[in-house]
C-alpha positions in Angstrom: 36.9 5.4 100.1 36.2 8.2 97.5 37.0 5.9 94.5 34.7 3.1 95.8 31.9 5.6 96.1 32.2 6.8 92.6 32.2 3.3 91.3 29.1 2.4 93.3 27.3 5.6 91.9 28.0 4.4 88.3 26.8 0.9 89.1 23.5 2.2 90.7 23.0 4.5 87.7 23.1 1.6 85.3 19.5 0.6 84.4 18.5 -2.9 85.1 17.2 -5.4 82.5 14.0 -7.2 82.7 14.2 -10.6 84.2 13.1 -13.5 82.1 9.8 -13.8 84.1 9.2 -10.0 83.6 9.7 -10.4 79.8 7.2 -13.3 79.9 4.8 -11.1 81.9 5.2 -8.2 79.5 4.2 -10.5 76.6 1.1 -11.8 78.5 0.1 -8.3 79.4 0.3 -7.2 75.8 -1.8 -10.1 74.7 -4.4 -9.4 77.5 -4.4 -5.7 76.6 -5.3 -6.5 73.1 -8.0 -8.8 74.1 -9.4 -6.2 76.6 -9.4 -3.5 73.9 -11.3 -5.8 71.5 -13.8 -6.7 74.3 -14.2 -2.8 75.1 -15.0 -2.1 71.4 -17.5 -4.8 71.2 -19.3 -3.6 74.4 -19.3 -0.1 73.2 -20.9 -1.4 69.9 -23.5 -3.4 71.8 -24.3 -0.3 73.9 -24.7 1.8 70.9 -27.1 -0.9 69.3 -28.9 -1.6 72.6 -31.6 1.1 71.9 -34.3 1.5 74.5 -33.6 -1.7 76.4 -32.5 -0.2 79.7 -31.7 -3.5 81.5 -29.5 -4.5 78.6 -27.9 -1.2 78.6 -27.2 -1.3 82.3 -25.8 -4.7 82.2 -23.4 -3.8 79.3 -22.3 -0.7 81.0 -21.4 -2.7 84.1 -19.4 -5.0 82.1 -17.6 -2.1 80.2 -16.8 -0.6 83.5 -15.2 -3.9 84.8 -13.3 -4.2 81.5 -12.0 -0.6 81.7 -10.9 -1.1 85.3 -8.9 -4.1 84.4 -7.4 -2.2 81.4 -6.2 0.5 83.5 -4.6 -1.9 85.9 -2.9 -3.9 83.3 -1.9 -0.8 81.4 -0.2 0.5 84.6 1.8 -2.7 85.0 2.7 -2.9 81.4 4.0 0.7 81.6 6.2 -0.2 84.6 7.7 -3.1 82.8 8.1 -1.2 79.5 9.9 1.5 81.3 12.4 -0.9 82.8 12.9 -2.5 79.5 13.6 0.9 77.7 16.0 1.8 80.5 18.1 -1.3 79.7 18.3 -0.4 76.0 
């Protein structure tokens, strides 16, 4: 039993690779992150140019908040997949 336990420990310690679907998801997440970053920069620029228009400023701030929340969610998932991919290298 002792020799089987050592082999199992080595096997469990080996990092797993990303599945094909996870690799595809990682690529899609990277593209979505770039799009969201671009959208965030655009919204920040519009906020800076909105001047005294409170209604426009409020609408833009709400859009920015939504974009930033999605960015956080997608970034967390990207990080999870990237760590798995790095562990397999």
